[in-house]
LUMPAVO-401321 format. One record per residue (C-alpha): residue number from 1; chain; x, y, z. Coordinates in steps of 0.001 Angstrom, whole numbers. Example, Ala and Ser with C-alpha at 12.3 -4.5 7.8 and 13.67 -1.06 7.14 Angstrom:
<vexlums>
(vexlum 1,'A',(12300,-4500,7800))
(vexlum 2,'A',(13670,-1060,7140))
</vexlums>
This chain:
<vexlums>
(vexlum 1,'A',(-43250,28953,-31573))
(vexlum 2,'A',(-41265,26997,-34118))
(vexlum 3,'A',(-37527,26444,-33719))
(vexlum 4,'A',(-35588,25482,-36835))
(vexlum 5,'A',(-31828,24886,-36668))
(vexlum 6,'A',(-30041,26674,-39485))
(vexlum 7,'A',(-26376,26824,-40330))
(vexlum 8,'A',(-24096,27514,-43253))
(vexlum 9,'A',(-25759,27955,-46618))
(vexlum 10,'A',(-29288,27453,-45229))
(vexlum 11,'A',(-28845,30330,-42795))
(vexlum 12,'A',(-27292,32477,-45515))
(vexlum 13,'A',(-30212,31708,-47845))
(vexlum 14,'A',(-32825,32713,-45281))
(vexlum 15,'A',(-30971,35937,-44475))
(vexlum 16,'A',(-30602,36697,-48199))
(vexlum 17,'A',(-34332,36139,-48769))
(vexlum 18,'A',(-35185,38443,-45844))
(vexlum 19,'A',(-33131,41202,-47448))
(vexlum 20,'A',(-34585,40608,-50919))
(vexlum 21,'A',(-38214,40560,-49805))
(vexlum 22,'A',(-37828,44214,-48783))
(vexlum 23,'A',(-37081,45434,-52299))
(vexlum 24,'A',(-37204,42590,-54810))
(vexlum 25,'A',(-36085,44109,-58147))
(vexlum 26,'A',(-37216,41209,-60363))
(vexlum 27,'A',(-40848,40944,-59293))
(vexlum 28,'A',(-43718,43439,-59327))
(vexlum 29,'A',(-44200,45463,-56156))
(vexlum 30,'A',(-47355,43526,-55314))
(vexlum 31,'A',(-45461,40193,-55145))
(vexlum 32,'A',(-44932,40686,-51407))
(vexlum 33,'A',(-47487,42358,-49167))
(vexlum 34,'A',(-46843,44444,-46054))
(vexlum 35,'A',(-47010,41378,-43796))
(vexlum 36,'A',(-44396,39524,-45871))
(vexlum 37,'A',(-42109,42543,-45702))
(vexlum 38,'A',(-42633,42966,-41946))
(vexlum 39,'A',(-41819,39309,-41330))
(vexlum 40,'A',(-38747,39587,-43552))
(vexlum 41,'A',(-37543,42654,-41626))
(vexlum 42,'A',(-38098,40979,-38259))
(vexlum 43,'A',(-36511,37651,-39161))
(vexlum 44,'A',(-33588,39341,-40905))
(vexlum 45,'A',(-32963,41605,-37920))
(vexlum 46,'A',(-33166,38670,-35487))
(vexlum 47,'A',(-30694,36599,-37507))
(vexlum 48,'A',(-28317,39542,-37923))
(vexlum 49,'A',(-28425,40305,-34194))
(vexlum 50,'A',(-27909,36652,-33288))
(vexlum 51,'A',(-24907,36404,-35603))
(vexlum 52,'A',(-23293,39327,-33774))
(vexlum 53,'A',(-23483,37325,-30536))
(vexlum 54,'A',(-22342,33865,-31653))
(vexlum 55,'A',(-20273,31950,-29120))
(vexlum 56,'A',(-18378,29108,-30820))
(vexlum 57,'A',(-18546,25677,-29253))
(vexlum 58,'A',(-15654,23267,-29756))
(vexlum 59,'A',(-17818,20180,-29271))
(vexlum 60,'A',(-20714,21241,-31510))
(vexlum 61,'A',(-21562,18608,-34091))
(vexlum 62,'A',(-24364,20492,-35837))
(vexlum 63,'A',(-25993,23896,-36083))
(vexlum 64,'A',(-25171,25990,-33037))
(vexlum 65,'A',(-27390,28980,-33787))
(vexlum 66,'A',(-30900,29240,-32389))
(vexlum 67,'A',(-32856,32392,-33191))
(vexlum 68,'A',(-35983,32950,-31089))
(vexlum 69,'A',(-38666,34993,-32837))
(vexlum 70,'A',(-41464,34741,-30282))
(vexlum 71,'A',(-42403,38189,-28966))
(vexlum 72,'A',(-43367,36654,-25624))
(vexlum 73,'A',(-39993,35061,-24919))
(vexlum 74,'A',(-37748,36679,-22348))
(vexlum 75,'A',(-34000,36559,-21888))
(vexlum 76,'A',(-34525,34260,-18900))
(vexlum 77,'A',(-36591,31840,-21011))
(vexlum 78,'A',(-34040,31829,-23840))
(vexlum 79,'A',(-31339,30355,-21630))
(vexlum 80,'A',(-33482,27442,-20429))
</vexlums>
């Protein structure tokens, strides 16, 4: 599993790409295959869900959002 801290414009860019990969109007349909689209759906849904549950931290000095995309992770593991 790879964990990448994202915040601000970086997070917005990733979320925007995930939405665009589903139906990119400027590229031919074959530009993204089914796997690309599935990953885009999954990552976009995970980011969107995580953003609904953000808890602000007054002492945070950097990105505070961590989105876990590993299918094997459990809620118990995510809090460790």
